[in-house]
PDB file of N, CA, C and O in Angstrom:
ATOM      1  N   UNK A   1      78.411  25.680 134.655  1.00  0.00           N
ATOM      2  CA  UNK A   1      79.266  25.455 135.791  1.00  0.00           C
ATOM      3  C   UNK A   1      78.592  24.552 136.826  1.00  0.00           C
ATOM      4  O   UNK A   1      79.230  23.679 137.413  1.00  0.00           O
ATOM      5  N   UNK A   2      77.327  24.770 137.034  1.00  0.00           N
ATOM      6  CA  UNK A   2      76.622  23.961 138.022  1.00  0.00           C
ATOM      7  C   UNK A   2      76.604  22.489 137.602  1.00  0.00           C
ATOM      8  O   UNK A   2      76.777  21.602 138.438  1.00  0.00           O
ATOM      9  N   UNK A   3      76.397  22.233 136.325  1.00  0.00           N
ATOM     10  CA  UNK A   3      76.399  20.851 135.830  1.00  0.00           C
ATOM     11  C   UNK A   3      77.770  20.212 135.987  1.00  0.00           C
ATOM     12  O   UNK A   3      77.877  19.042 136.353  1.00  0.00           O
ATOM     13  N   UNK A   4      78.812  20.976 135.711  1.00  0.00           N
ATOM     14  CA  UNK A   4      80.172  20.465 135.868  1.00  0.00           C
ATOM     15  C   UNK A   4      80.406  20.106 137.335  1.00  0.00           C
ATOM     16  O   UNK A   4      80.978  19.064 137.655  1.00  0.00           O
ATOM     17  N   UNK A   5      79.957  20.981 138.201  1.00  0.00           N
ATOM     18  CA  UNK A   5      80.180  20.809 139.636  1.00  0.00           C
ATOM     19  C   UNK A   5      79.420  19.615 140.213  1.00  0.00           C
ATOM     20  O   UNK A   5      79.970  18.846 141.001  1.00  0.00           O
ATOM     21  N   UNK A   6      78.155  19.464 139.817  1.00  0.00           N
ATOM     22  CA  UNK A   6      77.299  18.461 140.441  1.00  0.00           C
ATOM     23  C   UNK A   6      77.210  17.137 139.677  1.00  0.00           C
ATOM     24  O   UNK A   6      76.841  16.117 140.258  1.00  0.00           O
ATOM     25  N   UNK A   7      77.541  17.139 138.391  1.00  0.00           N
ATOM     26  CA  UNK A   7      77.436  15.924 137.570  1.00  0.00           C
ATOM     27  C   UNK A   7      78.718  15.712 136.758  1.00  0.00           C
ATOM     28  O   UNK A   7      78.671  15.715 135.528  1.00  0.00           O
ATOM     29  N   UNK A   8      79.844  15.530 137.416  1.00  0.00           N
ATOM     30  CA  UNK A   8      81.121  15.470 136.701  1.00  0.00           C
ATOM     31  C   UNK A   8      81.299  14.258 135.797  1.00  0.00           C
ATOM     32  O   UNK A   8      82.216  14.248 134.976  1.00  0.00           O
ATOM     33  N   UNK A   9      80.462  13.241 135.917  1.00  0.00           N
ATOM     34  CA  UNK A   9      80.593  12.053 135.066  1.00  0.00           C
ATOM     35  C   UNK A   9      79.620  12.052 133.900  1.00  0.00           C
ATOM     36  O   UNK A   9      79.452  11.030 133.234  1.00  0.00           O
ATOM     37  N   UNK A  10      78.982  13.178 133.645  1.00  0.00           N
ATOM     38  CA  UNK A  10      77.990  13.272 132.581  1.00  0.00           C
ATOM     39  C   UNK A  10      78.576  13.892 131.324  1.00  0.00           C
ATOM     40  O   UNK A  10      79.607  14.563 131.367  1.00  0.00           O
ATOM     41  N   UNK A  11      77.910  13.659 130.215  1.00  0.00           N
ATOM     42  CA  UNK A  11      78.188  14.419 129.009  1.00  0.00           C
ATOM     43  C   UNK A  11      77.391  15.710 129.113  1.00  0.00           C
ATOM     44  O   UNK A  11      76.266  15.722 129.613  1.00  0.00           O
ATOM     45  N   UNK A  12      77.982  16.784 128.639  1.00  0.00           N
ATOM     46  CA  UNK A  12      77.320  18.094 128.676  1.00  0.00           C
ATOM     47  C   UNK A  12      77.200  18.587 127.248  1.00  0.00           C
ATOM     48  O   UNK A  12      78.176  18.584 126.497  1.00  0.00           O
ATOM     49  N   UNK A  13      76.006  19.008 126.875  1.00  0.00           N
ATOM     50  CA  UNK A  13      75.734  19.509 125.531  1.00  0.00           C
ATOM     51  C   UNK A  13      75.400  20.993 125.643  1.00  0.00           C
ATOM     52  O   UNK A  13      74.520  21.381 126.412  1.00  0.00           O
ATOM     53  N   UNK A  14      76.105  21.820 124.872  1.00  0.00           N
ATOM     54  CA  UNK A  14      75.881  23.262 124.907  1.00  0.00           C
ATOM     55  C   UNK A  14      75.658  23.749 123.486  1.00  0.00           C
ATOM     56  O   UNK A  14      76.536  23.629 122.631  1.00  0.00           O
ATOM     57  N   UNK A  15      74.470  24.303 123.241  1.00  0.00           N
ATOM     58  CA  UNK A  15      74.134  24.862 121.931  1.00  0.00           C
ATOM     59  C   UNK A  15      74.694  26.271 121.838  1.00  0.00           C
ATOM     60  O   UNK A  15      74.735  26.989 122.836  1.00  0.00           O
ATOM     61  N   UNK A  16      75.124  26.670 120.655  1.00  0.00           N
ATOM     62  CA  UNK A  16      75.725  27.976 120.372  1.00  0.00           C
ATOM     63  C   UNK A  16      77.046  28.190 121.114  1.00  0.00           C
ATOM     64  O   UNK A  16      77.485  29.330 121.270  1.00  0.00           O
ATOM     65  N   UNK A  17      77.671  27.130 121.563  1.00  0.00           N
ATOM     66  CA  UNK A  17      78.934  27.249 122.302  1.00  0.00           C
ATOM     67  C   UNK A  17      80.003  27.933 121.461  1.00  0.00           C
ATOM     68  O   UNK A  17      80.665  28.859 121.929  1.00  0.00           O
ATOM     69  N   UNK A  18      80.171  27.490 120.245  1.00  0.00           N
ATOM     70  CA  UNK A  18      81.281  27.982 119.429  1.00  0.00           C
ATOM     71  C   UNK A  18      81.023  29.359 118.831  1.00  0.00           C
ATOM     72  O   UNK A  18      81.948  29.987 118.317  1.00  0.00           O
ATOM     73  N   UNK A  19      79.792  29.835 118.888  1.00  0.00           N
ATOM     74  CA  UNK A  19      79.489  31.216 118.505  1.00  0.00           C
ATOM     75  C   UNK A  19      79.708  32.178 119.660  1.00  0.00           C
ATOM     76  O   UNK A  19      79.737  33.392 119.456  1.00  0.00           O
ATOM     77  N   UNK A  20      79.860  31.657 120.860  1.00  0.00           N
ATOM     78  CA  UNK A  20      79.958  32.488 122.056  1.00  0.00           C
ATOM     79  C   UNK A  20      81.193  32.152 122.887  1.00  0.00           C
ATOM     80  O   UNK A  20      81.128  32.089 124.114  1.00  0.00           O
ATOM     81  N   UNK A  21      82.300  31.940 122.215  1.00  0.00           N
ATOM     82  CA  UNK A  21      83.526  31.587 122.943  1.00  0.00           C
ATOM     83  C   UNK A  21      83.976  32.693 123.887  1.00  0.00           C
ATOM     84  O   UNK A  21      84.617  32.414 124.901  1.00  0.00           O
ATOM     85  N   UNK A  22      83.651  33.944 123.570  1.00  0.00           N
ATOM     86  CA  UNK A  22      84.034  35.029 124.478  1.00  0.00           C
ATOM     87  C   UNK A  22      83.287  34.929 125.802  1.00  0.00           C
ATOM     88  O   UNK A  22      83.759  35.450 126.813  1.00  0.00           O
ATOM     89  N   UNK A  23      82.139  34.273 125.815  1.00  0.00           N
ATOM     90  CA  UNK A  23      81.363  34.058 127.037  1.00  0.00           C
ATOM     91  C   UNK A  23      81.678  32.691 127.635  1.00  0.00           C
ATOM     92  O   UNK A  23      81.951  32.588 128.831  1.00  0.00           O
ATOM     93  N   UNK A  24      81.643  31.647 126.821  1.00  0.00           N
ATOM     94  CA  UNK A  24      81.775  30.279 127.303  1.00  0.00           C
ATOM     95  C   UNK A  24      83.200  29.738 127.288  1.00  0.00           C
ATOM     96  O   UNK A  24      83.444  28.634 127.774  1.00  0.00           O
ATOM     97  N   UNK A  25      84.132  30.488 126.743  1.00  0.00           N
ATOM     98  CA  UNK A  25      85.497  29.989 126.568  1.00  0.00           C
ATOM     99  C   UNK A  25      86.166  29.500 127.834  1.00  0.00           C
ATOM    100  O   UNK A  25      86.969  28.569 127.790  1.00  0.00           O
ATOM    101  N   UNK A  26      85.847  30.116 128.965  1.00  0.00           N
ATOM    102  CA  UNK A  26      86.467  29.694 130.229  1.00  0.00           C
ATOM    103  C   UNK A  26      86.080  28.261 130.591  1.00  0.00           C
ATOM    104  O   UNK A  26      86.782  27.611 131.366  1.00  0.00           O
ATOM    105  N   UNK A  27      84.982  27.768 130.046  1.00  0.00           N
ATOM    106  CA  UNK A  27      84.561  26.396 130.342  1.00  0.00           C
ATOM    107  C   UNK A  27      85.516  25.357 129.760  1.00  0.00           C
ATOM    108  O   UNK A  27      85.562  24.222 130.233  1.00  0.00           O
ATOM    109  N   UNK A  28      86.277  25.741 128.737  1.00  0.00           N
ATOM    110  CA  UNK A  28      87.201  24.790 128.118  1.00  0.00           C
ATOM    111  C   UNK A  28      88.302  24.356 129.075  1.00  0.00           C
ATOM    112  O   UNK A  28      88.970  23.349 128.838  1.00  0.00           O
ATOM    113  N   UNK A  29      88.494  25.099 130.142  1.00  0.00           N
ATOM    114  CA  UNK A  29      89.438  24.688 131.170  1.00  0.00           C
ATOM    115  C   UNK A  29      88.925  23.452 131.914  1.00  0.00           C
ATOM    116  O   UNK A  29      89.710  22.700 132.492  1.00  0.00           O
ATOM    117  N   UNK A  30      87.603  23.245 131.897  1.00  0.00           N
ATOM    118  CA  UNK A  30      86.971  22.164 132.645  1.00  0.00           C
ATOM    119  C   UNK A  30      86.328  21.102 131.752  1.00  0.00           C
ATOM    120  O   UNK A  30      85.989  20.018 132.225  1.00  0.00           O
ATOM    121  N   UNK A  31      86.162  21.409 130.470  1.00  0.00           N
ATOM    122  CA  UNK A  31      85.467  20.507 129.553  1.00  0.00           C
ATOM    123  C   UNK A  31      86.364  20.102 128.395  1.00  0.00           C
ATOM    124  O   UNK A  31      87.197  20.881 127.932  1.00  0.00           O
ATOM    125  N   UNK A  32      86.182  18.876 127.936  1.00  0.00           N
ATOM    126  CA  UNK A  32      86.869  18.394 126.737  1.00  0.00           C
ATOM    127  C   UNK A  32      85.818  18.122 125.678  1.00  0.00           C
ATOM    128  O   UNK A  32      84.897  17.334 125.893  1.00  0.00           O
ATOM    129  N   UNK A  33      85.960  18.778 124.529  1.00  0.00           N
ATOM    130  CA  UNK A  33      85.004  18.605 123.441  1.00  0.00           C
ATOM    131  C   UNK A  33      85.240  17.244 122.790  1.00  0.00           C
ATOM    132  O   UNK A  33      86.345  16.942 122.338  1.00  0.00           O
ATOM    133  N   UNK A  34      84.182  16.424 122.749  1.00  0.00           N
ATOM    134  CA  UNK A  34      84.302  15.104 122.129  1.00  0.00           C
ATOM    135  C   UNK A  34      83.611  15.041 120.780  1.00  0.00           C
ATOM    136  O   UNK A  34      83.866  14.139 119.982  1.00  0.00           O
ATOM    137  N   UNK A  35      82.722  16.018 120.527  1.00  0.00           N
ATOM    138  CA  UNK A  35      82.066  16.096 119.222  1.00  0.00           C
ATOM    139  C   UNK A  35      81.471  17.481 119.065  1.00  0.00           C
ATOM    140  O   UNK A  35      81.250  18.207 120.034  1.00  0.00           O
ATOM    141  N   UNK A  36      81.218  17.823 117.810  1.00  0.00           N
ATOM    142  CA  UNK A  36      80.713  19.159 117.493  1.00  0.00           C
ATOM    143  C   UNK A  36      79.905  19.095 116.213  1.00  0.00           C
ATOM    144  O   UNK A  36      80.291  18.426 115.255  1.00  0.00           O
ATOM    145  N   UNK A  37      78.782  19.795 116.205  1.00  0.00           N
ATOM    146  CA  UNK A  37      77.986  19.961 114.995  1.00  0.00           C
ATOM    147  C   UNK A  37      77.633  21.439 114.914  1.00  0.00           C
ATOM    148  O   UNK A  37      76.896  21.961 115.750  1.00  0.00           O
ATOM    149  N   UNK A  38      78.167  22.104 113.900  1.00  0.00           N
ATOM    150  CA  UNK A  38      78.018  23.552 113.759  1.00  0.00           C
ATOM    151  C   UNK A  38      78.425  24.246 115.052  1.00  0.00           C
ATOM    152  O   UNK A  38      79.602  24.228 115.411  1.00  0.00           O
ATOM    153  N   UNK A  39      77.479  24.855 115.756  1.00  0.00           N
ATOM    154  CA  UNK A  39      77.815  25.604 116.974  1.00  0.00           C
ATOM    155  C   UNK A  39      77.552  24.805 118.246  1.00  0.00           C
ATOM    156  O   UNK A  39      77.851  25.278 119.343  1.00  0.00           O
ATOM    157  N   UNK A  40      76.998  23.606 118.117  1.00  0.00           N
ATOM    158  CA  UNK A  40      76.695  22.764 119.275  1.00  0.00           C
ATOM    159  C   UNK A  40      77.921  21.937 119.643  1.00  0.00           C
ATOM    160  O   UNK A  40      78.569  21.347 118.779  1.00  0.00           O
ATOM    161  N   UNK A  41      78.233  21.902 120.943  1.00  0.00           N
ATOM    162  CA  UNK A  41      79.363  21.103 121.411  1.00  0.00           C
ATOM    163  C   UNK A  41      78.911  20.045 122.392  1.00  0.00           C
ATOM    164  O   UNK A  41      78.008  20.276 123.197  1.00  0.00           O
ATOM    165  N   UNK A  42      79.543  18.878 122.325  1.00  0.00           N
ATOM    166  CA  UNK A  42      79.299  17.793 123.274  1.00  0.00           C
ATOM    167  C   UNK A  42      80.609  17.589 124.029  1.00  0.00           C
ATOM    168  O   UNK A  42      81.670  17.444 123.423  1.00  0.00           O
ATOM    169  N   UNK A  43      80.522  17.579 125.349  1.00  0.00           N
ATOM    170  CA  UNK A  43      81.707  17.622 126.188  1.00  0.00           C
ATOM    171  C   UNK A  43      81.675  16.565 127.285  1.00  0.00           C
ATOM    172  O   UNK A  43      80.611  16.147 127.744  1.00  0.00           O
ATOM    173  N   UNK A  44      82.876  16.143 127.693  1.00  0.00           N
ATOM    174  CA  UNK A  44      83.103  15.399 128.927  1.00  0.00           C
ATOM    175  C   UNK A  44      83.761  16.367 129.897  1.00  0.00           C
ATOM    176  O   UNK A  44      84.438  17.307 129.481  1.00  0.00           O
ATOM    177  N   UNK A  45      83.567  16.140 131.170  1.00  0.00           N
ATOM    178  CA  UNK A  45      84.221  16.952 132.194  1.00  0.00           C
ATOM    179  C   UNK A  45      85.638  16.415 132.406  1.00  0.00           C
ATOM    180  O   UNK A  45      85.833  15.219 132.622  1.00  0.00           O
ATOM    181  N   UNK A  46      86.614  17.309 132.341  1.00  0.00           N
ATOM    182  CA  UNK A  46      88.004  16.943 132.597  1.00  0.00           C
ATOM    183  C   UNK A  46      88.212  16.814 134.101  1.00  0.00           C
ATOM    184  O   UNK A  46      87.442  17.349 134.899  1.00  0.00           O
ATOM    185  N   UNK A  47      89.269  16.091 134.471  1.00  0.00           N
ATOM    186  CA  UNK A  47      89.715  16.152 135.861  1.00  0.00           C
ATOM    187  C   UNK A  47      90.244  17.557 136.086  1.00  0.00           C
ATOM    188  O   UNK A  47      91.110  18.019 135.344  1.00  0.00           O
ATOM    189  N   UNK A  48      89.736  18.234 137.093  1.00  0.00           N
ATOM    190  CA  UNK A  48      90.153  19.605 137.330  1.00  0.00           C
ATOM    191  C   UNK A  48      90.201  19.888 138.823  1.00  0.00           C
ATOM    192  O   UNK A  48      89.675  19.135 139.642  1.00  0.00           O
ATOM    193  N   UNK A  49      90.837  20.976 139.140  1.00  0.00           N
ATOM    194  CA  UNK A  49      90.939  21.373 140.538  1.00  0.00           C
ATOM    195  C   UNK A  49      89.600  21.949 140.999  1.00  0.00           C
ATOM    196  O   UNK A  49      89.095  22.917 140.430  1.00  0.00           O
ATOM    197  N   UNK A  50      89.054  21.352 142.009  1.00  0.00           N
ATOM    198  CA  UNK A  50      87.748  21.765 142.517  1.00  0.00           C
ATOM    199  C   UNK A  50      87.768  23.194 143.035  1.00  0.00           C
ATOM    200  O   UNK A  50      86.750  23.883 142.961  1.00  0.00           O
ATOM    201  N   UNK A  51      88.889  23.656 143.555  1.00  0.00           N
ATOM    202  CA  UNK A  51      88.972  25.026 144.060  1.00  0.00           C
ATOM    203  C   UNK A  51      88.799  26.036 142.930  1.00  0.00           C
ATOM    204  O   UNK A  51      88.119  27.050 143.089  1.00  0.00           O
ATOM    205  N   UNK A  52      89.413  25.750 141.804  1.00  0.00           N
ATOM    206  CA  UNK A  52      89.303  26.660 140.657  1.00  0.00           C
ATOM    207  C   UNK A  52      87.879  26.646 140.090  1.00  0.00           C
ATOM    208  O   UNK A  52      87.335  27.692 139.734  1.00  0.00           O
ATOM    209  N   UNK A  53      87.288  25.464 140.010  1.00  0.00           N
ATOM    210  CA  UNK A  53      85.909  25.357 139.548  1.00  0.00           C
ATOM    211  C   UNK A  53      84.979  26.141 140.479  1.00  0.00           C
ATOM    212  O   UNK A  53      84.088  26.854 140.017  1.00  0.00           O
ATOM    213  N   UNK A  54      85.187  26.006 141.760  1.00  0.00           N
ATOM    214  CA  UNK A  54      84.355  26.718 142.734  1.00  0.00           C
ATOM    215  C   UNK A  54      84.509  28.234 142.589  1.00  0.00           C
ATOM    216  O   UNK A  54      83.533  28.974 142.715  1.00  0.00           O
ATOM    217  N   UNK A  55      85.723  28.688 142.328  1.00  0.00           N
ATOM    218  CA  UNK A  55      85.972  30.118 142.122  1.00  0.00           C
ATOM    219  C   UNK A  55      85.189  30.635 140.917  1.00  0.00           C
ATOM    220  O   UNK A  55      84.512  31.659 141.002  1.00  0.00           O
ATOM    221  N   UNK A  56      85.286  29.920 139.796  1.00  0.00           N
ATOM    222  CA  UNK A  56      84.546  30.316 138.598  1.00  0.00           C
ATOM    223  C   UNK A  56      83.039  30.242 138.833  1.00  0.00           C
ATOM    224  O   UNK A  56      82.289  31.116 138.399  1.00  0.00           O
ATOM    225  N   UNK A  57      82.611  29.200 139.516  1.00  0.00           N
ATOM    226  CA  UNK A  57      81.180  29.047 139.800  1.00  0.00           C
ATOM    227  C   UNK A  57      80.662  30.251 140.582  1.00  0.00           C
ATOM    228  O   UNK A  57      79.627  30.817 140.229  1.00  0.00           O
ATOM    229  N   UNK A  58      81.358  30.643 141.621  1.00  0.00           N
ATOM    230  CA  UNK A  58      80.927  31.797 142.423  1.00  0.00           C
ATOM    231  C   UNK A  58      80.930  33.081 141.595  1.00  0.00           C
ATOM    232  O   UNK A  58      80.074  33.945 141.785  1.00  0.00           O
ATOM    233  N   UNK A  59      81.871  33.207 140.695  1.00  0.00           N
ATOM    234  CA  UNK A  59      81.972  34.411 139.857  1.00  0.00           C
ATOM    235  C   UNK A  59      80.835  34.501 138.836  1.00  0.00           C
ATOM    236  O   UNK A  59      80.339  35.592 138.558  1.00  0.00           O
ATOM    237  N   UNK A  60      80.423  33.367 138.282  1.00  0.00           N
ATOM    238  CA  UNK A  60      79.473  33.378 137.168  1.00  0.00           C
ATOM    239  C   UNK A  60      78.074  32.848 137.499  1.00  0.00           C
ATOM    240  O   UNK A  60      77.226  32.797 136.607  1.00  0.00           O
ATOM    241  N   UNK A  61      77.808  32.460 138.720  1.00  0.00           N
ATOM    242  CA  UNK A  61      76.535  31.793 139.007  1.00  0.00           C
ATOM    243  C   UNK A  61      75.306  32.664 138.769  1.00  0.00           C
ATOM    244  O   UNK A  61      74.207  32.133 138.611  1.00  0.00           O
ATOM    245  N   UNK A  62      75.460  33.965 138.740  1.00  0.00           N
ATOM    246  CA  UNK A  62      74.311  34.854 138.475  1.00  0.00           C
ATOM    247  C   UNK A  62      74.378  35.483 137.092  1.00  0.00           C
ATOM    248  O   UNK A  62      73.599  36.386 136.785  1.00  0.00           O
ATOM    249  N   UNK A  63      75.299  35.017 136.250  1.00  0.00           N
ATOM    250  CA  UNK A  63      75.441  35.525 134.889  1.00  0.00           C
ATOM    251  C   UNK A  63      74.624  34.622 133.964  1.00  0.00           C
ATOM    252  O   UNK A  63      75.065  33.521 133.632  1.00  0.00           O
ATOM    253  N   UNK A  64      73.457  35.065 133.550  1.00  0.00           N
ATOM    254  CA  UNK A  64      72.530  34.224 132.772  1.00  0.00           C
ATOM    255  C   UNK A  64      72.579  34.502 131.279  1.00  0.00           C
ATOM    256  O   UNK A  64      71.601  34.245 130.576  1.00  0.00           O
ATOM    257  N   UNK A  65      73.687  35.018 130.779  1.00  0.00           N
ATOM    258  CA  UNK A  65      73.775  35.286 129.339  1.00  0.00           C
ATOM    259  C   UNK A  65      73.599  34.034 128.547  1.00  0.00           C
ATOM    260  O   UNK A  65      73.643  34.070 127.318  1.00  0.00           O
TER     261      UNK A  65
END
């Protein structure tokens, strides 16, 4: 979430993303998958409402799973 918030023009790479959709699935509201290898996902940040992103960020910023 922090990367989405502070670096919206970057590509974001998340390992084990697709094995942990129950944890990371909410990120799909903000990310568009452009490539995938096994469980690793490569994403661009979608245009999204900053208020909703901020809400999720505040909710999950201390969740280090």
